[in-house]
C-alpha positions in Angstrom: 6.7 12.3 -9.1 3.2 12.5 -7.6 2.4 9.1 -6.0 -1.3 9.8 -6.5 -1.0 9.5 -10.3 -1.1 5.8 -10.5 -4.3 4.0 -9.6 -5.5 0.4 -9.4 -8.9 -0.9 -10.2 -10.2 -2.4 -7.0 -13.6 -2.3 -5.2 -14.2 1.0 -3.4 -13.8 -0.4 0.0 -11.0 -3.0 -0.6 -7.7 -2.5 1.2 -4.7 -3.2 -1.1 -1.0 -3.2 -0.1 1.2 -2.9 -3.1 4.6 -4.4 -2.2 7.3 -6.3 -3.7 9.2 -9.7 -3.0 12.2 -8.2 -4.7 13.0 -4.9 -2.8 15.9 -2.8 -4.0 16.8 -1.6 -0.6 16.8 -3.0 2.9 14.6 -0.1 4.0 12.0 -1.1 1.4 12.1 -4.7 2.6 11.6 -3.6 6.3 8.9 -1.1 5.3 6.9 -3.7 3.3 7.0 -6.2 6.1 6.2 -3.6 8.8 3.1 -2.4 7.1 2.0 -5.9 6.3 2.3 -6.9 9.9 0.4 -3.8 11.0 -2.5 -4.7 8.8 -2.4 -8.3 9.8 -2.5 -7.1 13.5 -5.7 -5.2 12.7 -7.4 -8.5 11.6 -9.1 -6.7 8.6 -9.1 -8.3 5.2 -6.6 -6.9 2.7 -5.1 -7.9 -0.5 -1.4 -7.9 -1.4 -0.3 -6.9 -4.9 3.4 -8.0 -5.4 4.7 -5.9 -8.1 7.6 -8.3 -8.7 5.2 -11.0 -9.9 2.0 -9.1 -11.0 0.9 -9.5 -14.5 1.6 -6.5 -16.7 -1.5 -4.5 -17.4 -2.3 -0.8 -17.4 -2.7 -0.6 -13.6 0.5 -2.4 -12.7 2.4 -0.5 -15.4 1.3 2.8 -13.9 2.3 1.6 -10.4 5.7 0.4 -11.6 6.3 3.8 -13.3 5.1 5.6 -10.1 7.7 3.6 -8.1 10.4 4.2 -10.7 9.6 8.0 -10.5 10.4 8.1 -6.8 7.5 6.6 -4.7 8.6 4.0 -2.3 6.9 0.7 -1.8 4.8 -0.3 0.1 1.9 1.7 -1.1 -1.4 1.3 0.6 -4.7 1.8 -1.2 -8.2 2.0 0.1 -10.1 1.1 -3.0 -8.6 3.4 -5.7 -7.6 6.1 -3.2 -4.0 6.1 -2.2 -3.5 6.2 1.6 0.2 6.6 1.3 3.7 5.2 1.6 5.0 3.4 4.7 5.8 6.6 6.7 2.4 8.1 5.9 0.6 4.9 7.0 2.7 4.7 10.2 1.9 8.3 11.0 -1.8 7.8 10.6 -1.5 4.8 12.9 0.5 6.7 15.5 -2.2 9.5 15.4 -5.0 7.0 15.8 -6.5 7.8 12.4 -5.7 4.7 10.3 -8.5 2.5 11.7 -11.2 5.1 10.8 -9.7 5.6 7.3 -9.8 1.9 6.6 -13.2 1.5 8.1 -12.1 -0.6 11.1 -14.4 -0.4 14.0 -13.2 -1.9 17.3 -16.0 -3.0 19.5 
């Protein structure tokens, strides 16, 4: 499935990491932790949505369906725009593009 189909209602410039405290695989657990640590290291505010404990509403229902159709957690959003899964986020970081995308300015 297209991981861009699901969206969440958040402020346009808010960073949201969609994760789970009940991962189905070791890789998912490692990826969720790795991307969370990456964001923490950047010292930029971000929200965490734990799909295992999130209340069921239209947004979380669509996200759960997205994951069931093949997307892998974690999913990083900037507002309602999907940045990507763990590999995409790490690739952006490796290329030096993640900070600009997230609006982080190192001075």
